[in-house]
C-alpha positions, 0 to 999 in steps of 0.5 A: 900917666898911670904907672905899669902894674906888677912885674913883666909877664914872660916866659912860662908865666906868659904861656900859663896865662895864655893857657888859662885864657884859652880854657875859658873858650877863646880859640886864640890868645895873643899879646901885643905891646902898646904903641901907636898903630900907623894906620890908614884910618885917617885917610879912610875917614877923609875919603868918606868910606865910613858912610854914616858911621860918625862914631868912627870919626869921633874915636879915630885918635883913640883907635890908633893909640891904646893909651888914650883909651886906658891911660898907662896901658902896657899891653893889648891881649887879643882874643879870637873865637872861631865861629866857623861851622860845617854847613848843615843844609840851611846853615848859611845858604839858601835852602828852597830859595830862603834868603841868605844871612851873614854867618856870624848872625846865626848865633845868639848875639856874640857880644853877649855870649863872649862877654862872660869869658872876658869877665872871667879873663879879667879875674885871671888878670887880677889874680896873675898880675895883681891888677884892680878892675880899673887896670884893664878894659875889655871890648867885644867889637864895640870899643874904640880899638882897632882890633884887626890892627892889634891882632896883626901886630900880635901875630893872630893873623894878617889883614887881607885884601878884603880888609878882614883879619885872616888867620892861617888856622881859622881863615876868615871866621874869627870874632875878635875881642880885646883887653887893654891892660896896664900889665906888661906882657911879653909880646908875640911876634907878627907873622912877618916881622921884617915887613911890619918893622919897616913902617910900623903898619902891615900892608894889606894882603901880606899873605894873599900873594896875587890872589884877588878873589875877594875883590873880584867877587864883591857884588857891589864893587865896594873895594876901591883898593886892596884892604879898603872897603867903601862902606857906602857900597858894602852890602853889610853896611847897607843891610845892617848899619844904614838906617835909611833908604838903600841906594837903588843902584846897589839893590840888585847886587844885594841879591838874596842877602837879607842880613849882611854879606860874607862873599869876600870872606867865603871865597878866600883860599885860606878858609881851607884850613878852617875847622869847626870851633869849640863853640864854648862862648857861642850859641848857634841859631841856625834855625834862623836860616830856615825862615822862608822869605814869604814868612819874613815879609809877613812878620809881625812885631810880636813874631819878630821879637819871638824869633830874633830875641837875643840875636844881633839881628834884633838891633836891626828892628822889624822895619829894617829887616822888612826893608831888606826882605823887600829888596831880596824879594825884588831880586827873587823873580818870584811873582808869588811874593807880590801879595805880601809886598802889596801889603807892605806898600801900605806899611806904617813905616815909609822906609818899608813902603819905599822898598816894597814899591821897588820890589813890586815894580821889579816883579810885576813889570808893566803890570805894577802901575795898576797894582800900585795906583791907589797906594801911589795916589794916597802916598805923601812921603817924599822918599816913597813918592820918589820910588814911584817916580823912579819906577 
């Protein structure tokens, strides 16, 4: 095993390190000592709640033990960036019937804008602790690290019944980043040390009390129990991670949400403490929420690239966004969207055609048969034909 680097950082040296990292734009900086996290991850995986996210299975052991990611790791530095912004008309809602986007998506891709802060943080660690580049690794929500578990261990917040990290200062609105390092740093204490110490894992809803607003508000009943999300029923998974057909029984619950879902975050009472962040490591793109649904349904590849370049939404690709927009259109009750949907019934991608058929059936009712007849006869894809048959 690689030996720890340098002397332990504690006292005023630790607080100076914290201040320097905060100055980079991180709203929260907390430290945890490396040790195994006794998590419910394996049980969650065994239950199949990860859906098609196979990488969760492949990296399960690493997620529970930081030393498997960085041999000789002594500390985990947990960093939080507040992305809450005061609503400004179209910021996150549905102005004039526009579809709803997850709040985090209304920015230039946070993976890209936070990364320079992590690069600068690494340089500070090299200067402070005499580290080399190989003595630390940083991640923004993409590495084999249980960010929420380490954040709770470091006292940055607690794991809510909605399975999200909840901060007593920022509510549910924190991007998390982590730095694993061979530098020994005196750890911060968790919010409830005695509770955490009993089995090494924090129970869900540590500071939720009897509140179940997040569980009750979920439109698709995605919580089998407090603190656990069944991704197979989660709107965020279905509209972002799922690359195939969205199950028919879940589509009505998606409502007007075209990308992601914030319901279980928005209803949390802890959000009353949230305030606008400094946005040093973020770049807002609230103009995205001003896009009418009809315009989204008519997006061309060129226009999609123009509008969503540099955002997290670009990874969904045009076909994924059109799929989602068809579902939202089918839930809208707006017959004026039928011409755009009928055009998509002939789209090159079967995944778009399938959801367009469903939306036409929802909006046109008994008139859908004649409207779809020529396309139905010409259809050869089994998944799309199944939509015709089910309707």
